[in-house]
N, C-alpha and C positions, 0 to 999 in steps of 0.2 A: 494654482493661480498662474496665469500667463500674461505677459505684456507683449502686445503686438501693434504694428502700424494699423491705424484705422482704415476702414474701407467705407465707401459711400453708403453701403447698407447699414452702417453703424450710426448714421446721422441722427436719428431720433434719440438714441441713448446718449450720444455725445451732447446733444442739445440739453437734455435733462441734467446731465452732470455739470456741464459748463455753467448753466444757470444757477446751480447750487453755489458756485464760487463767485459769479459775477452778475447776478440778477440786478442789483442796484446800479451797477455801472451801465448795463444795457438799458435800463430805464432812463438814465441820464442821456445816453446816446440818442434814444428814439423819442424822448420828450414826453413819455407817458408811462405810468405805473400799471402796466397790464402784462400779466404773465402770458396771456394768450398771444398778444401782439409781439412780445419779446421772443416767445418760442417760435412763432412763424418767421420772424426776422432772422433770428440766429440759425434756425434749421436751414433756411434758404441759403445762407452764407456757407454753412458747413457742407452742404451738398455740392457747392460750386468749387471749381479749382481756382487757384491764383489769388486767394485773399488770406488774411491773417488767421481767420477762424476755420478755413477749409479743413475737411477731413485729412487732406494731404499733410497738414501740420499737427495732426493729433495722433496720440497713442491711446489705446484702450487697454484696460486691465479686465481680464475675464476670470471668473471662477465658476466652475460647474456649468459652463456654457452661457453664462449671463455676464454682461458688462456691468462691472461694479464701480468703475472709476474711469476717468479720462484726464489726460494731460494735453494741453495745447502749447506747442513750442515752435519757434521759428527763428530764422536768422535775422538779427536786429538790423543788419545792413539793408535788408529788403523791406523794412517797415513801411516806407512811403509807397512803394510799389504794391505791397500787399494791402495797404489801407485804402487805396484809391477805389476799389470796388465796394468797400464798406461805406465810404462817403457817398458814392453814387446811389447805393441802395437806400441809405437813410434819406437822401434828398428825394428820391422817387416815391418811397413809401410814406414818409412822414413830413415832407417839405421842410426839412431842417438842413441848414448849412452847417455841416459837421467839421469842426476844426479843433480836435483835441490836442493836448500836449503829447509830446513823444515820450512813450514809456520805455523805449529802448533805443539803441543806436548801433552803428557798426562796431564790431569787436566782441559781440556776445550773442549767444543763442538765448533768446528770451523765453522764460517760462511764464506764459501769459496767465494760465490758471491750471489748477488741479482741482477736480471735483470728485468727491468720493460719496457713494451712497450713504445717506444719513444713518441708516441702520448699521453701517459697518465702520463709521468713524470712530477713531480712538483705538483701532485694532492694528495699527502699524502699516496700513495700506499706503498712506501718503509717504511714509518713510521709505517703503519699498520702491515706490515710484521714483522718489528723489534719488535713491541709491542707484536705480537703473539708469537714470539720466546722467548722473555723475560718472558711472562706469562707461556709458555709451559716448557721451559728448566730451567729457573732460579727460578721462583716462585713455580711451581708445582713439578718439578723433583729435585730442589735444585742443579743444575749444574752451572758451570761457562761457559759463552759465550765468545768467542774470535774472533777477526777479525783483518785484516790488512787494514789500510787506507793509500792511497797515500798522501804523503806530499804536493802534488800539488792540493789536493782536500779539501780545508779548509771548504767548505760547508758541505761535508759529515762528516768530523770530528766534526764539530759543532753539527750536528744532533746526532751523537753517544754520545758525551759528555752530551748533553741535556737529553738523555735517560738514563744516569747513567753509561756509559762506562768510564773507566779510562785508561790513557796511562800507560803501564807497561814497555815499551822498544821499541826497533827498530829491524827490520829484513830486510834483503835484499832478494828480490825475483826477479828472472830473471834479475839481475843486477840493480834493482830499490830499493831505500831505502824507506821503509814503516814504519809507526808507528803501533805498536802492542797494541791493546786495549782489555780490558776485562771488563765484568760485572759479579760480583759475587753475590750470594744470601747473604744478610746481616742478615738473621735470625740467632740468636745465637743458 
């Protein structure tokens, strides 16, 4: 298994994995419960540069030449800059004025989503991805990682806490209350 920066050629696989993690949020963004429309919308963004869902902000996990998981992560300080193209696309494709809550902010690299092939869930792939992110961003680059966890997902929260994340507050995203967790470099 290898973890590598995503390339534009990975866009279709990234779309599939990201929708596993955030299909219902994308439905709220675009105002329609359609996997086809959500896929078209998200893949378009993934293929473009300079937005929060761009392949530039993704890592893929490969096993035997196949992408089995994806993680989307970006600098929280750039949220508004990266979100502008998303808002414009939602307006042009779905005629919706998109004004979501801020899920992140300056001072953290935000793990937007991790999507793992359903046939491989529960095999430690998500943990390996998180350990990679911790090593890369926290230990090597001395950055803070942030993420939101659904209050209805105690299993995920337990994993994050086990890996060293701490609850720092709450945020509401697309009408859903979430816990905001962070992991900071503890080196003085």
